N, C-alpha and C positions, 0 to 999 in steps of 0.2 A: 504494500500500500504506500509505503514511503516513496518508492521509486515513481509511482504514478503521479504523486504531487510534484516531484522534481521535474518530470517530463512535461507536465502541464505548465509549470512555471518557466521552463525554457522557452516555450513558444509565446507565452504571454508577456514576459518581462521585457524582451527587446522591443516588441510593438508598443507596449505601454510607455517605455522610456522615450521612444521616438515621437510618440503622440503628445505626451504631457511633460516631458523634461525630467531632469535629475531629481530635483527637490520633491516634486509631487509623487514621483515613482517610489523613491525611498520611503517617504512618509506612508504611502498607501500600503506597500508590502510590509512595512514594519507594523502597521495597524492590524493587518491580517494575521501576522505571526503573533502579535500580542493578544489579540482576541482569542485565537486558538489556545494560546498558553494559559490565559485566564480561565477559559472554559475547562481546560485540562486540569488546572490546579484545583478548581472547586467542584469537580465531578466526583461523586462518591459512589456511583453505581458500579455495576459489574458487566455492563453491556460491551462485549468485545468489539462489535462493529462500530459503535459510537466512539470508542477509544481509538480505533484504527482511523476513523474519519478525522478525528481531532489531530492525530499525529500527521496525517496527510496534509491538513490545512497548515499546521505549524511548519512542516518541511517545505511546503510550497512557498510560504511567505519568506522564510529565511533563504531558500535557494534563489528566489527571485531577487532578493536584495543583493546577494553575491553577484548574480549575473548583471544586474544594473551597475554595480560597482566596476566590474570588468569593462563593460561597454562604455560607461561614462569616463573611465580612466583614459581610454583611447581617444575620446573626443575632447577631454579637458586639457590634457598635457600635450606638448609637441612630441613628435615621435622619438626624439633623442632622450627625453626625460620620462616617457611613459613607463618603460620597463623598470627604471630605477625607482620611480615613485611607488609602483606596485610591490617591488622587492623590499623597500624600506617598510612599507605597511605590513607586508607578510612577515618580516623579521620581528617586528614588535608584537604582532599577533601570536607568533610562536613563543616568544618570551613570556607573554601572559599565560599561554597554555601550559608552559612548563611550571609556572608558579601556582597554577590552579589547585593541585593536590595539597600544597602547603596551606593555602587559604581554606580549603575544605576541612582541614584537620584542626583549625582554630576553634576552641570551645568558648561558648558564651556568646 
């Protein structure tokens, strides 16, 4: 189910970005992922189909945001700096990911 959400977001994200621009696209897909996350957080039932649909919505929103970032990077920066800017962002994202287990173990 998660892959279905990602495939849908691949087709929708690029078209949405070209139609509405960077800021509206990121906001829209962030809202989709946030709404799905909030519904997932407060859901207390045991319906597996509903949980799978929520995961698909969350995955579609986050995947669309990543796709919009990649497409917008190519349009925002000159060709010479596009790869460097994405590489620097990726470096700091991976540093944050390395630190995530340490933060998760903090009590209180």
